[in-house]
Each structure stands twice: as structure tokens, then as C-alpha cells.
C-alpha positions as a Markdown table, in Angstrom:
| # | Residue | x | y | z |
|---|---|---|---|---|
| 1 | Met | -10.8 | 191.8 | -145.4 |
| 2 | Arg | -11.6 | 189.6 | -142.5 |
| 3 | Asp | -8.8 | 188.6 | -140.2 |
| 4 | Ala | -9.1 | 184.9 | -141.3 |
| 5 | Cys | -8.8 | 185.9 | -144.9 |
| 6 | Arg | -5.8 | 188.1 | -144.1 |
| 7 | Leu | -4.1 | 185.2 | -142.3 |
| 8 | Val | -4.7 | 182.9 | -145.3 |
| 9 | Met | -3.2 | 185.5 | -147.7 |
| 10 | Glu | -0.1 | 185.8 | -145.4 |
| 11 | Asp | 0.3 | 182.0 | -145.5 |
| 12 | Leu | -0.7 | 181.5 | -149.2 |
| 13 | Ala | 2.7 | 180.4 | -150.3 |
| 14 | Ala | 2.8 | 177.7 | -147.7 |
| 15 | Ile | -0.7 | 176.6 | -148.5 |
| 16 | Val | 0.1 | 176.3 | -152.2 |
| 17 | Asp | 3.3 | 174.4 | -151.3 |
| 18 | Gly | 1.1 | 171.9 | -149.4 |
| 19 | Asp | 2.5 | 172.5 | -145.9 |
| 20 | Ala | 0.4 | 170.2 | -143.8 |
| 21 | Ala | 0.4 | 172.3 | -140.6 |
| 22 | Thr | -0.5 | 175.4 | -142.5 |
| 23 | Leu | -3.3 | 173.6 | -144.4 |
| 24 | Ala | -4.7 | 172.2 | -141.2 |
| 25 | Arg | -4.6 | 175.6 | -139.6 |
| 26 | His | -6.7 | 177.2 | -142.4 |
| 27 | Ala | -8.8 | 174.1 | -143.5 |
| 28 | Asp | -12.1 | 175.3 | -141.9 |
| 29 | His | -11.7 | 178.8 | -143.3 |
| 30 | Leu | -10.8 | 177.5 | -146.8 |
| 31 | Ala | -13.8 | 175.2 | -146.8 |
| 32 | Gly | -16.2 | 178.1 | -146.3 |
| 33 | Cys | -14.6 | 181.1 | -148.1 |
| 34 | Asp | -14.9 | 181.3 | -151.8 |
| 35 | Asp | -12.5 | 184.2 | -152.1 |
| 36 | Cys | -9.6 | 182.4 | -150.3 |
| 37 | Arg | -10.3 | 179.2 | -152.2 |
| 38 | Asp | -10.1 | 181.2 | -155.4 |
| 39 | Ala | -6.9 | 182.9 | -154.3 |
| 40 | Arg | -5.4 | 179.5 | -153.5 |
| 41 | His | -6.4 | 178.1 | -156.9 |
| 42 | Glu | -5.0 | 181.1 | -158.8 |
| 43 | Ala | -1.8 | 181.0 | -156.8 |
| 44 | Ser | -1.4 | 177.3 | -157.6 |
| 45 | Arg | -2.0 | 178.0 | -161.3 |
| 46 | Ile | 0.5 | 180.9 | -161.4 |
| 47 | Gly | 3.1 | 178.7 | -159.6 |
| 48 | Ala | 2.7 | 176.0 | -162.1 |
| 49 | Leu | 3.1 | 178.4 | -165.0 |
| 50 | Ile | 6.2 | 180.0 | -163.4 |
| 51 | Gly | 7.6 | 176.5 | -162.8 |
| 52 | Arg | 7.4 | 175.8 | -166.6 |
| 53 | Ala | 8.8 | 179.2 | -167.6 |
| 54 | Gly | 11.9 | 178.8 | -169.8 |
| 55 | Asp | 11.2 | 175.1 | -170.6 |
| 56 | Asp | 11.5 | 176.0 | -174.3 |
| 57 | His | 14.9 | 177.7 | -173.8 |
| 58 | Ala | 17.8 | 176.1 | -175.7 |
| 59 | Ala | 21.3 | 177.2 | -174.9 |
| 60 | Leu | 23.5 | 178.1 | -177.8 |
| 61 | Gly | 26.2 | 175.4 | -178.1 |
| 62 | Asp | 27.8 | 173.9 | -175.1 |
| 63 | Pro | 27.5 | 176.5 | -172.2 |
| 64 | Glu | 30.4 | 174.8 | -170.3 |
| 65 | Ala | 32.7 | 174.9 | -173.3 |
| 66 | Arg | 31.8 | 178.5 | -174.0 |
| 67 | Leu | 32.5 | 179.5 | -170.4 |
| 68 | Leu | 35.9 | 177.7 | -170.4 |
| 69 | Ala | 36.9 | 179.3 | -173.7 |
| 70 | Ala | 36.0 | 182.7 | -172.4 |
| 71 | Leu | 38.1 | 182.1 | -169.3 |
| 72 | Asp | 41.1 | 181.0 | -171.4 |
| 73 | Ala | 40.8 | 184.0 | -173.8 |
| 74 | Pro | 43.2 | 186.9 | -173.4 |
| 75 | Pro | 41.6 | 189.9 | -171.6 |
| 76 | Val | 40.1 | 192.6 | -173.8 |
| 77 | Pro | 41.9 | 195.9 | -173.3 |
| 78 | Thr | 39.8 | 198.7 | -172.0 |
| 79 | Pro | 40.1 | 202.1 | -173.6 |
| 80 | Val | 41.5 | 204.7 | -171.4 |
């Protein structure tokens, strides 16, 4: 791996986040390196998928009410 590619991989999170300074620092290399461009694209796709993870989760009942009820409940004795 070339040094420029290594530097891009080290800064990949900031590149995907759209950090202007990081993008400017690596712009020339990204313009000419298919591997780094592909890595950026894949990291962006993975980030988008992770961002949507759990979107279909539905909590059972009212979580706040369940927590408050659990706090008000008498303690469960532990066997000795």
C-alpha cells in the first residue's frame, strides 16, 4: 500500500463524514486512485446502513412507564 493510500485509510472516517480540510488534503489522491475511491464509497454505504440499523425496532409498551414501575417495585430477594 502506498503512503498516500495509507493516509487516506487513516482519515477515512473524516473523509466519509465530509470534513472539508481532510477532503481537501486527499482530493488529488482520491481523484486518481480507484482503490481509495472505492474504499470511500464502500465506507459511505456501510455508514448509511449502520445509521438505519434498528429503524424497525418497536419498544414494548411505554419504556418510561416500565422503567418507573420497575424502580417502584419491591426488591427481589436473592437466594443465599
